[in-house]
C-alpha positions in Angstrom: 243.2 180.8 166.1 243.3 180.4 162.3 244.1 184.1 161.8 247.1 183.8 164.2 248.4 180.7 162.4 248.1 182.4 159.0 249.8 185.5 160.4 252.7 183.5 161.7 252.9 181.6 158.4 252.9 184.8 156.4 255.8 186.2 158.6 257.7 182.9 158.0 257.2 183.1 154.3 258.3 186.8 154.0 261.4 186.3 156.1 262.3 183.1 154.2 261.8 184.8 150.8 264.0 187.7 151.9 266.7 185.4 153.1 266.6 183.3 149.9 266.8 186.4 147.8 269.8 187.7 149.7 271.5 184.3 149.7 271.2 184.2 145.9 272.4 187.7 145.5 275.5 186.9 147.6 276.0 183.4 146.2 275.9 181.7 149.5 272.8 179.5 149.2 274.6 176.3 150.1 276.2 177.8 153.2 272.9 179.3 154.4 271.1 176.0 153.8 273.7 174.0 155.7 273.8 176.5 158.6 270.0 176.7 158.9 269.9 172.8 158.9 272.3 172.9 161.9 270.1 175.5 163.7 267.0 173.4 162.9 268.7 170.3 164.3 269.6 172.2 167.5 265.9 173.3 167.9 264.7 169.8 167.4 267.1 168.2 169.9 267.1 170.7 172.7 263.9 171.4 174.7 265.7 174.2 176.5 266.6 175.9 173.3 263.0 175.4 172.0 261.7 177.0 175.2 264.1 179.9 174.8 263.0 180.5 171.3 259.3 180.2 171.9 258.9 181.8 175.3 258.1 185.5 175.5 259.4 185.5 179.1 263.0 185.9 177.9 264.2 189.3 177.0 265.7 190.1 173.6 269.1 190.5 175.2 268.8 187.1 176.9 267.7 185.4 173.7 270.4 187.1 171.7 273.2 186.3 174.1 272.3 182.6 174.2 272.0 182.4 170.5 275.3 184.2 169.8 277.0 181.7 172.1 275.3 178.7 170.4 276.1 180.0 166.9 279.7 180.7 167.8 280.2 177.3 169.4 278.6 175.6 166.4 280.7 177.5 163.9 277.7 179.1 162.2 278.5 182.6 160.9 277.7 184.8 157.9 274.3 185.3 156.5 272.6 182.5 158.4 273.9 183.7 161.8 272.9 187.3 161.0 269.5 186.1 160.0 269.0 184.2 163.3 270.2 187.3 165.3 267.8 189.5 163.3 264.8 187.4 164.1 265.8 187.6 167.8 266.2 191.4 167.7 262.8 191.8 165.9 261.1 189.5 168.5 260.3 187.0 165.8 262.3 184.1 167.2 259.2 182.1 167.9 258.6 181.9 164.1 262.2 180.7 163.4 261.3 177.0 162.9 258.6 178.0 160.4 261.1 180.4 158.7 263.6 177.6 158.3 260.9 175.2 156.9 259.7 177.9 154.5 263.2 178.6 153.3 263.8 175.0 152.6 260.5 174.7 150.8 261.1 177.8 148.7 264.6 176.6 147.8 263.3 173.1 146.9 260.7 174.6 144.7 263.3 176.8 143.0 265.4 173.7 142.3 262.4 171.7 141.0 262.3 169.4 144.0 259.6 168.3 146.3 259.8 167.5 150.0 258.2 164.5 151.5 257.4 164.5 155.2 257.8 161.0 156.4 256.8 159.9 159.9 257.8 156.4 161.1 257.5 154.5 164.3 261.2 154.0 164.5 264.2 155.8 162.9 264.7 154.9 159.2 268.0 153.5 158.1 269.9 155.2 155.3 268.9 152.3 153.0 265.2 152.8 153.7 265.4 156.5 153.1 267.2 156.0 149.8 264.6 153.4 148.7 261.8 155.7 149.8 263.4 158.6 147.9 263.7 156.5 144.7 260.1 155.2 144.9 258.7 158.7 145.5 260.8 160.2 142.7 259.5 157.6 140.3 255.9 158.2 141.3 256.2 162.0 141.3 258.4 162.4 138.3 260.9 164.7 140.0 263.5 164.7 142.7 262.1 164.3 146.2 263.8 165.1 149.5 262.8 163.2 152.6 262.2 165.0 155.9 262.0 162.1 158.3 260.7 162.2 161.9 259.8 159.6 164.4 256.4 159.0 166.2 256.4 155.8 168.3 252.6 156.1 168.6 252.3 154.9 165.0 253.3 151.4 166.3 254.6 150.5 162.8 254.4 151.6 159.2 254.8 155.1 157.7 252.8 158.3 157.1 254.1 160.1 154.0 253.0 163.6 153.0 254.0 164.9 149.6 252.4 168.2 148.5 248.6 167.8 149.2 248.7 164.0 149.2 249.1 161.8 152.3 249.6 158.1 152.4 249.1 156.5 155.9 250.2 152.9 156.2 250.6 153.1 159.9 249.6 150.2 162.1 247.8 152.7 164.4 245.5 153.8 161.5 244.8 150.2 160.5 243.9 149.3 164.1 241.6 152.3 164.4 239.9 151.3 161.1 239.4 147.8 162.4 238.0 149.1 165.7 235.4 151.2 163.8 234.5 148.3 161.5 234.0 146.0 164.6 231.7 148.6 166.2 229.5 148.7 163.1 229.2 145.0 163.0 228.5 144.5 166.7 
């Protein structure tokens, strides 16, 4: 299983590196970043699209036709659209979410930024995200982007991952710690 994960990760890194290099060469980094963000949003919002991307049951032609329609309707063209189509033609569409994540990480590293993955029990307001960015930037000494997601199972609090550090202030973790402490006592 680990070999498969590292293989997929390696493919995502290579495709992302090639895309970043080409985007720099053509001077369209901002366009590619924006368009890949849209594609990532579509993947996160639509279970049908996620199934289309990850399922080997669909043929290349079916995947390509659906993606071309989506890209056209969303107004995504140029290098990002060609990149998505290329991944479909090469039967690497199932790695697309990892490629997008790797592209963003490589771009952030190039800019001297870090990305913090923040999981909360409820969606964060813009004010909370701004305050979190400011606090993380002050502690890390560089600009920090926040990739927020929601997991209601946390009950409350946050789980923040920046680089190799993780800070878990979720109510679920605190309750689990209390449960284990009570078992030791009793």
